ROTORKE-552543 format. One record per residue (C-alpha): residue number from 0; residue in one letter; z, x negated, y negated; chain. Coordinates in nm, 2 decimals. Layout:
BEGIN
> nr/rest/pz/px/py/kette
> NUM/a/Z/X/Y/A
...
This chain:
BEGIN
> nr/rest/pz/px/py/kette
> 0/m/8.21/-0.36/3.64/A
> 1/e/7.92/-0.09/3.58/A
> 2/s/8.13/0.19/3.56/A
> 3/t/8.30/0.02/3.24/A
> 4/a/7.93/-0.08/3.10/A
> 5/k/7.79/0.27/3.16/A
> 6/a/8.10/0.46/3.01/A
> 7/g/8.04/0.23/2.70/A
> 8/q/7.68/0.31/2.69/A
> 9/p/7.66/0.67/2.54/A
> 10/h/7.87/0.53/2.27/A
> 11/r/7.62/0.26/2.18/A
> 12/d/7.33/0.47/2.24/A
> 13/a/7.44/0.75/1.96/A
> 14/k/7.43/0.43/1.70/A
> 15/k/7.07/0.37/1.80/A
> 16/r/6.92/0.76/1.80/A
> 17/g/6.97/0.82/1.49/A
> 18/f/7.05/1.14/1.28/A
> 19/f/6.76/1.35/1.44/A
> 20/g/6.81/1.23/1.80/A
> 21/t/7.18/1.31/1.80/A
> 22/i/7.08/1.68/1.67/A
> 23/l/6.84/1.66/1.95/A
> 24/q/7.10/1.56/2.22/A
> 25/f/7.32/1.82/2.10/A
> 26/f/7.06/2.09/2.18/A
> 27/r/6.96/1.95/2.49/A
> 28/e/7.34/1.98/2.60/A
> 29/v/7.38/2.31/2.48/A
> 30/v/7.07/2.43/2.71/A
> 31/s/7.24/2.27/2.96/A
> 32/e/7.58/2.43/2.96/A
> 33/l/7.39/2.75/2.87/A
> 34/k/7.23/2.73/3.22/A
> 35/k/7.57/2.71/3.39/A
> 36/v/7.63/3.07/3.26/A
> 37/v/7.69/3.33/3.54/A
> 38/t/7.68/3.70/3.44/A
> 39/p/7.95/3.90/3.57/A
> 40/t/7.87/4.19/3.84/A
> 41/r/7.94/4.52/3.74/A
> 42/k/8.27/4.57/3.92/A
> 43/e/8.39/4.24/3.72/A
> 44/l/8.27/4.38/3.40/A
> 45/i/8.45/4.66/3.41/A
> 46/n/8.73/4.53/3.52/A
> 47/f/8.72/4.28/3.24/A
> 48/v/8.66/4.59/2.99/A
> 49/l/8.98/4.78/3.15/A
> 50/v/9.17/4.45/3.10/A
> 51/v/9.10/4.39/2.73/A
> 52/l/9.13/4.79/2.66/A
> 53/a/9.47/4.79/2.82/A
> 54/f/9.58/4.46/2.59/A
> 55/v/9.45/4.62/2.29/A
> 56/i/9.66/4.94/2.34/A
> 57/v/9.96/4.73/2.47/A
> 58/m/9.95/4.52/2.14/A
> 59/m/9.89/4.84/1.92/A
> 60/l/10.16/5.03/2.05/A
> 61/l/10.39/4.71/1.97/A
> 62/v/10.27/4.68/1.63/A
> 63/t/10.28/5.04/1.57/A
> 64/a/10.68/5.06/1.68/A
> 65/l/10.75/4.74/1.47/A
> 66/d/10.59/4.91/1.16/A
> 67/f/10.79/5.18/1.22/A
> 68/v/11.11/4.99/1.28/A
> 69/f/11.09/4.76/0.99/A
> 70/g/10.93/5.05/0.77/A
> 71/k/11.28/5.27/0.83/A
> 72/l/11.49/4.95/0.76/A
> 73/a/11.31/4.85/0.41/A
> 74/a/11.37/5.22/0.38/A
> 75/t/11.72/5.19/0.42/A
> 76/v/11.78/4.86/0.21/A
> 77/f/11.57/4.95/-0.08/A
> 78/a/11.56/5.32/-0.12/A
> 79/g/11.89/5.41/0.04/A
> 80/e/11.76/5.62/0.28/A
> 81/s/11.95/5.67/0.64/A
> 82/l/11.82/5.58/0.94/A
> 83/w/11.90/5.84/1.14/A
> 84/p/11.69/6.08/1.19/A
> 85/l/11.43/5.83/1.27/A
> 86/w/11.13/6.09/1.17/A
Protein backbone atom coordinates (compact mmCIF):
# COMPACT_ATOMS: atom_id res chain seq x y z
CA UNK A 1 0.00 0.00 0.00
CA UNK A 2 2.87 2.38 0.70
CA UNK A 3 4.09 2.34 -2.90
CA UNK A 4 0.66 3.50 -4.09
CA UNK A 5 0.62 6.36 -1.60
CA UNK A 6 4.15 7.43 -2.51
CA UNK A 7 3.41 7.28 -6.21
CA UNK A 8 0.64 9.84 -5.81
CA UNK A 9 2.56 12.02 -3.38
CA UNK A 10 4.66 14.06 -5.88
CA UNK A 11 1.48 15.10 -7.64
CA UNK A 12 -0.01 16.41 -4.40
CA UNK A 13 3.26 18.15 -3.46
CA UNK A 14 3.30 19.97 -6.79
CA UNK A 15 0.04 21.67 -5.88
CA UNK A 16 1.35 22.61 -2.42
CA UNK A 17 4.68 23.93 -3.68
CA UNK A 18 3.34 26.79 -5.75
CA UNK A 19 4.86 28.45 -8.76
CA UNK A 20 8.31 29.31 -7.37
CA UNK A 21 8.61 26.00 -5.55
CA UNK A 22 7.98 24.20 -8.84
CA UNK A 23 10.68 26.26 -10.56
CA UNK A 24 13.10 25.52 -7.72
CA UNK A 25 12.31 21.80 -7.97
CA UNK A 26 12.94 21.95 -11.73
CA UNK A 27 16.41 23.43 -11.23
CA UNK A 28 17.21 20.86 -8.54
CA UNK A 29 16.34 18.09 -10.99
CA UNK A 30 18.43 19.75 -13.73
CA UNK A 31 21.47 19.86 -11.43
CA UNK A 32 20.82 16.25 -10.43
CA UNK A 33 20.76 15.15 -14.09
CA UNK A 34 23.88 17.18 -14.94
CA UNK A 35 25.78 15.35 -12.21
CA UNK A 36 25.14 12.13 -14.16
CA UNK A 37 26.85 13.44 -17.31
CA UNK A 38 30.05 11.58 -18.19
CA UNK A 39 32.76 13.24 -20.28
CA UNK A 40 33.86 10.98 -23.14
CA UNK A 41 37.47 9.87 -23.37
CA UNK A 42 39.67 11.21 -26.16
CA UNK A 43 39.28 7.96 -28.12
CA UNK A 44 35.48 8.04 -27.79
CA UNK A 45 35.35 11.69 -28.78
CA UNK A 46 37.43 11.09 -31.92
CA UNK A 47 35.22 8.12 -32.77
CA UNK A 48 32.04 10.21 -32.35
CA UNK A 49 33.45 13.02 -34.50
CA UNK A 50 34.44 10.60 -37.27
CA UNK A 51 31.01 8.96 -37.24
CA UNK A 52 29.27 12.33 -37.49
CA UNK A 53 31.57 13.52 -40.29
CA UNK A 54 31.04 10.28 -42.24
CA UNK A 55 27.28 10.61 -41.87
CA UNK A 56 27.33 14.25 -42.99
CA UNK A 57 29.47 13.40 -46.04
CA UNK A 58 27.16 10.53 -47.02
CA UNK A 59 24.11 12.77 -46.65
CA UNK A 60 25.79 15.53 -48.71
CA UNK A 61 26.52 13.05 -51.51
CA UNK A 62 22.94 11.76 -51.40
CA UNK A 63 21.42 15.24 -51.54
CA UNK A 64 23.81 16.27 -54.32
CA UNK A 65 22.92 13.20 -56.39
CA UNK A 66 19.19 13.72 -55.88
CA UNK A 67 19.51 17.42 -56.74
CA UNK A 68 21.35 16.55 -59.94
CA UNK A 69 18.81 13.88 -60.96
CA UNK A 70 15.76 16.02 -60.23
CA UNK A 71 17.40 19.04 -61.89
CA UNK A 72 18.01 17.03 -65.07
CA UNK A 73 14.44 15.70 -64.99
CA UNK A 74 13.02 19.19 -64.52
CA UNK A 75 15.18 20.54 -67.35
CA UNK A 76 13.98 17.69 -69.59
CA UNK A 77 10.31 18.22 -68.76
CA UNK A 78 10.18 22.03 -68.75
CA UNK A 79 13.04 23.13 -71.06
CA UNK A 80 13.10 20.22 -73.48
CA UNK A 81 16.79 19.49 -72.87
CA UNK A 82 18.02 15.94 -73.44
CA UNK A 83 18.84 13.66 -70.54
CA UNK A 84 22.04 12.45 -72.20
CA UNK A 85 24.82 13.58 -71.86
CA UNK A 86 24.34 14.12 -68.17
CA UNK A 87 26.75 17.05 -67.84
